[in-house]
C-alpha positions as CSV (number, residue, x, y, z in Angstrom):
1,M,-4.3,38.6,-48.6
2,R,-1.4,40.0,-50.0
3,K,-1.5,37.7,-53.4
4,A,-4.8,38.8,-53.9
5,R,-3.9,42.5,-53.6
6,F,-1.1,41.8,-56.2
7,F,-3.5,41.0,-58.7
8,M,-5.9,43.4,-58.1
9,L,-4.8,46.8,-58.1
10,G,-6.9,49.4,-58.1
11,Y,-9.7,48.0,-56.2
12,P,-9.9,48.7,-52.3
13,F,-10.4,46.3,-49.5
14,V,-12.9,45.5,-47.1
15,Y,-11.2,43.1,-44.1
16,V,-14.1,42.3,-41.9
17,V,-12.3,40.9,-38.8
18,D,-14.9,39.1,-36.6
19,D,-12.9,39.1,-33.2
20,R,-16.3,39.3,-31.6
21,G,-17.0,35.9,-32.8
22,F,-13.6,33.9,-32.9
23,P,-13.0,31.5,-32.6
24,Y,-15.6,29.9,-34.9
25,G,-14.2,26.4,-34.4
26,S,-15.7,26.2,-31.4
27,W,-19.2,27.4,-32.1
28,E,-22.4,24.9,-32.2
29,D,-23.6,25.4,-36.1
30,R,-27.0,26.4,-35.5
31,A,-26.1,29.3,-33.4
32,L,-22.9,30.1,-35.8
33,R,-25.5,29.9,-38.7
34,Q,-27.4,32.5,-37.0
35,H,-24.2,35.0,-36.0
36,L,-23.0,34.8,-40.0
37,S,-26.0,35.6,-40.8
38,C,-26.3,38.6,-39.1
39,L,-23.0,39.4,-39.5
40,F,-23.1,39.6,-43.9
41,A,-26.4,41.2,-43.3
42,R,-24.9,44.1,-41.8
43,V,-21.6,43.9,-43.9
44,L,-23.2,43.8,-47.2
45,E,-25.8,46.9,-46.3
46,Q,-22.7,48.7,-45.0
47,Y,-20.2,48.3,-47.6
48,K,-22.0,46.9,-50.7
49,P,-18.8,44.9,-52.0
50,L,-18.3,44.1,-55.4
51,L,-17.5,40.4,-54.4
52,C,-17.2,38.9,-51.3
53,V,-14.4,36.4,-50.5
54,I,-15.1,34.1,-47.2
55,A,-11.6,33.9,-45.8
56,C,-12.7,31.1,-43.5
57,N,-13.0,27.3,-43.8
58,T,-15.2,26.5,-41.0
59,A,-17.8,29.4,-42.3
60,S,-17.4,28.6,-45.7
61,T,-17.7,24.9,-45.5
62,L,-21.3,25.5,-43.1
63,M,-22.5,28.8,-45.0
64,L,-21.5,29.2,-48.4
65,D,-24.7,27.9,-50.3
66,Q,-26.7,29.5,-47.4
67,L,-25.3,33.0,-48.5
68,R,-25.6,32.4,-52.2
69,A,-29.2,31.9,-51.7
70,N,-29.7,34.9,-49.2
71,F,-28.2,37.4,-51.0
72,P,-28.7,36.5,-54.7
73,N,-27.0,39.7,-56.1
74,Y,-24.0,39.1,-54.5
75,C,-21.0,37.2,-55.4
76,F,-19.3,34.9,-52.9
77,V,-16.0,33.2,-53.2
78,G,-15.8,30.6,-50.7
79,T,-12.6,28.8,-49.0
80,V,-12.7,25.1,-48.4
81,P,-10.1,22.2,-47.9
82,A,-8.3,21.7,-50.8
83,I,-8.9,17.9,-51.0
84,K,-9.2,17.5,-54.8
85,P,-5.9,19.1,-55.8
86,A,-4.6,16.7,-52.6
87,A,-5.8,14.0,-54.4
88,A,-4.5,14.5,-57.5
89,C,-1.2,15.5,-56.6
90,S,-0.6,12.6,-53.7
91,L,1.7,10.0,-54.6
92,S,1.1,7.6,-51.7
93,G,-2.6,8.3,-51.4
94,L,-2.4,9.2,-47.4
95,I,-4.0,13.0,-46.7
96,S,-4.6,14.5,-44.1
97,V,-6.6,17.4,-43.7
98,L,-5.3,19.7,-40.6
99,A,-8.7,21.9,-39.7
100,T,-11.0,23.4,-36.9
101,P,-13.0,21.0,-35.4
102,G,-16.2,22.8,-37.0
103,T,-14.7,22.0,-40.5
104,V,-13.5,18.7,-39.9
105,H,-17.2,17.6,-38.4
106,G,-19.1,19.3,-41.8
107,T,-21.1,17.8,-43.9
108,Y,-19.2,19.7,-46.7
109,T,-15.9,18.4,-45.9
110,R,-17.0,14.9,-46.0
111,N,-19.0,15.3,-49.4
112,L,-15.4,16.6,-51.0
113,I,-13.9,13.7,-49.6
114,T,-16.2,11.3,-51.3
115,A,-16.4,13.1,-54.8
116,H,-13.0,13.9,-55.0
117,A,-10.6,12.0,-53.0
118,G,-12.5,8.1,-53.2
119,Q,-9.0,6.4,-54.0
120,C,-7.0,8.0,-51.1
121,S,-7.1,7.6,-47.6
122,V,-8.2,11.2,-46.0
123,Y,-7.5,11.8,-42.4
124,L,-9.6,14.6,-40.7
125,V,-7.6,16.2,-37.7
126,G,-9.2,19.0,-35.7
127,S,-7.2,21.0,-34.0
128,K,-9.2,23.9,-30.8
129,I,-5.9,25.6,-30.2
130,L,-3.9,26.0,-33.1
131,S,-5.8,29.1,-34.9
132,I,-5.5,31.1,-31.3
133,V,-1.6,30.1,-31.4
134,A,-1.6,31.7,-34.6
135,E,-3.2,34.7,-33.3
136,S,-0.5,35.1,-30.5
137,Y,2.1,34.7,-32.9
138,L,1.1,37.6,-35.2
139,R,0.9,39.5,-32.1
140,G,4.7,38.8,-31.2
141,I,3.9,36.1,-29.0
142,M,6.3,33.4,-28.7
143,V,5.3,29.9,-30.1
144,D,5.3,26.7,-28.2
145,L,6.7,23.9,-30.5
146,R,5.9,21.2,-28.2
147,R,2.0,22.0,-28.4
148,I,2.3,22.6,-32.4
149,Q,4.0,19.2,-32.6
150,E,1.1,17.7,-30.3
151,E,-1.2,18.9,-32.3
152,I,0.0,18.3,-36.0
153,F,0.8,14.9,-34.7
154,P,-2.2,12.6,-35.9
155,C,-1.9,14.2,-39.2
156,F,1.4,11.8,-39.7
157,V,0.2,8.5,-40.7
158,Q,1.9,5.2,-41.8
159,K,0.0,2.5,-43.6
160,N,1.4,-0.8,-45.6
161,G,4.7,1.0,-46.1
162,K,3.3,4.1,-46.9
163,R,3.2,7.3,-45.1
164,T,1.4,10.8,-45.6
165,D,2.7,12.9,-48.4
166,I,0.3,15.9,-48.0
167,V,-1.5,17.8,-44.9
168,V,-4.1,19.9,-46.5
169,L,-4.1,23.0,-44.5
170,A,-8.0,24.0,-44.0
171,C,-7.7,26.8,-41.7
172,T,-6.8,30.4,-43.0
173,H,-4.6,30.8,-40.1
174,Y,-2.8,28.2,-40.3
175,H,-0.7,29.7,-43.3
176,F,1.1,31.9,-40.6
177,L,2.6,28.4,-38.8
178,K,3.5,26.5,-41.7
179,K,7.5,27.4,-40.7
180,F,6.8,25.8,-37.7
181,F,4.8,22.9,-38.7
182,H,7.5,22.1,-41.3
183,D,10.0,22.3,-38.3
184,V,8.5,20.0,-36.4
185,S,7.2,17.4,-38.6
186,P,8.6,13.7,-38.2
187,W,9.0,13.8,-42.5
188,P,8.7,16.1,-45.3
189,V,5.2,16.7,-46.5
190,L,3.4,19.4,-48.8
191,W,1.4,21.8,-46.7
192,L,-1.1,22.4,-49.0
193,D,-3.5,25.6,-48.8
194,P,-6.3,26.8,-51.5
195,S,-4.9,30.9,-51.9
196,E,-3.5,30.6,-55.1
197,A,-6.7,28.6,-55.9
198,I,-8.7,31.4,-54.4
199,V,-7.1,34.3,-55.9
200,Q,-7.4,32.9,-59.6
201,R,-11.4,32.5,-58.9
202,I,-11.7,35.8,-58.0
203,V,-9.5,37.2,-60.9
204,S,-11.4,35.2,-63.4
205,L,-15.1,36.5,-61.4
206,L,-13.9,40.3,-61.5
207,P,-13.9,41.4,-65.5
208,S,-17.5,40.5,-65.5
209,C,-18.2,43.0,-63.2
210,K,-19.1,46.6,-64.4
211,V,-17.4,48.7,-62.0
212,T,-14.4,51.1,-62.5
213,P,-11.4,49.9,-60.0
214,S,-10.9,52.7,-57.9
215,T,-7.7,55.4,-58.3
216,E,-7.6,56.5,-54.8
217,Q,-7.4,53.1,-52.9
218,K,-8.0,52.7,-49.5
219,D,-7.7,49.5,-47.7
220,I,-9.4,49.0,-44.5
221,A,-9.8,46.4,-41.8
222,C,-13.2,46.9,-39.8
223,F,-13.9,44.9,-36.1
224,T,-17.0,43.8,-35.3
225,S,-15.9,44.2,-31.3
226,G,-15.7,48.0,-32.0
227,R,-12.8,47.7,-30.4
228,V,-9.3,48.0,-31.6
229,S,-6.1,48.0,-29.4
230,Y,-2.7,50.2,-30.6
231,S,-0.8,46.8,-30.9
232,T,-3.3,45.3,-33.1
233,R,-3.8,48.3,-35.2
234,R,0.3,48.2,-35.9
235,L,0.0,44.6,-36.7
236,F,-2.6,45.5,-39.2
237,H,-0.9,48.5,-40.4
238,G,2.1,46.1,-41.5
239,F,-0.2,44.2,-43.9
240,G,-1.3,48.0,-45.3
241,L,-4.9,48.1,-43.7
242,I,-6.4,51.2,-42.1
243,C,-8.2,49.8,-38.8
244,E,-11.9,51.1,-38.6
245,E,-14.5,50.0,-35.8
246,M,-17.9,48.7,-37.5
247,V,-20.8,51.1,-37.3
248,G,-22.7,49.3,-34.5
249,S,-20.9,46.1,-33.1
250,I,-22.3,42.6,-33.6
251,D,-23.9,40.9,-30.6
252,L,-22.8,37.5,-29.9
253,I,-26.0,34.8,-30.7
């Protein structure tokens, strides 16, 4: 978000925190589709955004096409595993994708591999806990390096004298753990996330929008649970966001 803010001064941000549905990686696909459909219908009605960024690989790979079809009057930018640039940059041809189980098992991810990484060996590694570890870390809880090492260990593959040289971070929470990933890695790799490409895509779409940026900018974070603790308010204030409760909490399907 900080990168996006740097390039989009004057556009107010609404950061929707679906704390009621977190974590997405453990949901069954059908239930998550229903939940996200209801969530986006509420968000679009309440805020009428100029552009929607789906800042979640699991939600994007599962719902991006459906959301564009269901809400044709809105522009959606998804967050999907950076498999195409990883395949283009890899020297060894051994790439790992570190994600939630939902992203790993999704058809969208498999299609990206088929379309853009046919010449590479791509290893899909699903973690159920890393997004939760990242959330805890952001709230000041110490990180257990041993647990992180166990989760990322399958990403490191040696084959025919070559080794994994790129690990795609296919969950937006993992960015906050990059330092720890680096510290416990058995050898150096490029930890690749799509944030820069996403910002470039957003910026490319904004000039076509016939809306004048607001001079009275107010960036807010709204929470689907309807509950915001003091520590959470402090955390989000550090990111320049004012916390609000969403009008009417989102019920889980």
